[in-house]
C-alpha positions in Angstrom: -167.0 -84.1 16.6 -167.9 -81.9 13.6 -166.6 -78.6 15.1 -163.2 -80.2 15.9 -163.0 -81.4 12.3 -163.6 -77.9 11.0 -160.9 -76.4 13.2 -158.3 -78.7 11.8 -158.4 -81.4 14.5 -157.3 -81.1 18.1 -153.6 -80.5 17.6 -151.6 -77.5 16.4 -150.0 -77.7 13.0 -146.3 -77.4 12.5 -144.1 -76.4 9.6 -145.7 -74.9 6.6 -149.0 -76.7 7.3 -149.8 -73.6 9.4 -150.6 -71.9 6.1 -153.2 -74.4 5.1 -155.0 -75.3 8.3 -158.0 -73.3 9.7 -157.9 -71.3 12.0 -154.1 -71.0 11.9 -154.3 -69.6 8.4 -155.8 -66.5 10.0 -152.3 -65.6 11.4 -151.4 -64.2 8.0 -154.5 -61.9 7.9 -154.0 -60.9 11.6 -150.4 -60.0 10.8 -151.3 -57.9 7.7 -154.4 -56.1 9.1 -152.7 -55.5 12.5 -149.7 -54.0 10.7 -152.0 -51.7 8.7 -153.6 -50.5 12.0 -150.2 -49.9 13.4 -149.1 -47.9 10.3 -152.3 -45.9 10.1 -152.3 -44.9 13.7 -148.6 -44.0 13.7 -149.1 -41.7 10.7 -152.3 -40.0 11.7 -153.4 -37.5 14.3 -155.6 -38.4 17.2 -157.0 -35.7 19.4 -156.7 -37.8 22.6 -153.1 -39.0 23.1 -154.0 -41.7 25.6 -156.3 -43.3 23.1 -153.6 -43.3 20.4 -151.2 -44.8 23.0 -153.5 -47.7 23.8 -154.3 -48.4 20.2 -150.5 -48.3 19.4 -149.8 -50.6 22.3 -152.4 -53.1 21.2 -151.4 -53.1 17.6 -147.7 -53.4 18.3 -148.2 -56.1 21.0 -150.5 -58.2 18.9 -148.3 -57.8 15.8 -145.2 -59.0 17.7 -147.0 -61.8 19.6 -148.8 -63.0 16.4 -145.5 -63.0 14.5 -143.7 -64.9 17.3 -146.4 -67.5 17.6 -146.5 -68.0 13.8 -142.7 -68.5 13.7 -142.8 -70.9 16.7 -145.5 -72.9 15.0 -143.6 -73.0 11.7 -140.5 -74.2 13.6 -142.6 -76.8 15.4 -141.6 -75.6 18.9 -144.8 -76.8 20.5 -143.7 -80.2 21.9 -146.1 -80.2 24.8 -149.3 -80.0 22.8 -151.9 -79.3 25.5 -150.1 -76.4 27.0 -149.6 -74.8 23.6 -153.2 -75.3 22.7 -154.2 -73.5 25.9 -151.7 -70.7 25.2 -153.1 -70.3 21.7 -156.7 -70.0 23.0 -155.7 -67.7 25.8 -153.7 -65.4 23.5 -156.4 -65.1 20.9 -159.1 -64.4 23.4 -156.9 -61.7 25.0 -156.0 -60.3 21.6 -159.7 -60.1 20.6 -160.6 -58.3 23.8 -157.7 -55.9 23.4 -158.5 -55.1 19.8 -162.2 -54.7 20.6 -161.3 -52.1 23.2 -158.8 -50.3 20.9 -161.3 -50.3 18.1 -164.1 -48.7 20.2 -161.7 -46.1 21.5 -160.3 -45.3 18.1 -163.8 -44.9 16.7 -164.7 -42.6 19.5 -161.6 -40.5 18.9 -162.3 -40.4 15.2 -165.9 -39.2 15.7 -164.6 -36.5 18.1 -162.2 -35.2 15.4 -164.7 -34.8 12.6 -164.6 -31.0 12.9 -161.4 -29.1 13.1 -159.0 -31.6 11.5 -157.8 -31.9 8.0 -159.6 -34.1 5.5 -156.5 -36.3 5.2 -156.1 -37.0 9.0 -159.8 -37.6 9.4 -159.8 -40.2 6.6 -156.6 -41.9 7.9 -158.4 -42.4 11.2 -161.5 -43.8 9.5 -159.3 -46.3 7.7 -157.6 -47.2 11.0 -161.0 -47.8 12.6 -162.1 -50.0 9.7 -158.9 -52.1 9.7 -159.1 -52.2 13.5 -162.6 -53.7 13.5 -161.6 -56.1 10.7 -158.6 -57.3 12.8 -160.9 -57.6 15.8 -163.2 -59.9 13.8 -160.2 -62.0 12.7 -159.0 -62.4 16.3 -162.5 -63.3 17.5 -163.0 -65.9 14.8 -159.5 -67.3 15.6 -160.3 -67.3 19.3 -163.6 -69.2 18.8 -161.9 -71.9 16.8 -159.0 -72.0 19.2 -161.4 -72.5 22.1 -163.1 -75.3 20.1 -159.7 -76.9 19.5 -158.8 -76.5 23.2 -162.1 -78.0 24.4 -161.6 -81.1 22.1 -158.0 -81.6 23.2 
């Protein structure tokens, strides 16, 4: 019973209580950090275009999906609680896996561009890697607590 109490109970919040319940408060940080990853990748050079494409897909997809879920939760659109709790857990597990793969690939591309690229582009990619791993951590924490909420529902 204690893990369910730390995750805000077994139901999803609605309205502006999304901003004060854990783990749903993490939506804001996922939104901000994911947006930073998107901006940094879009403005930097990556030596492997396929990697940049995957990282851009992940950051844009998760940015749009996180924003959509946040707006739907604020509007209180989750009438059938159990299916929305399942959707929340599935989305955050998928987002965590996507971001982990994007972070590893972006780190690999950044390591490979250490020589031969300008100082500015190399450091933009380092920042993208750092924010990508931070976003991965946020999605993993949110996924764990969403799974706890799903199990207790």
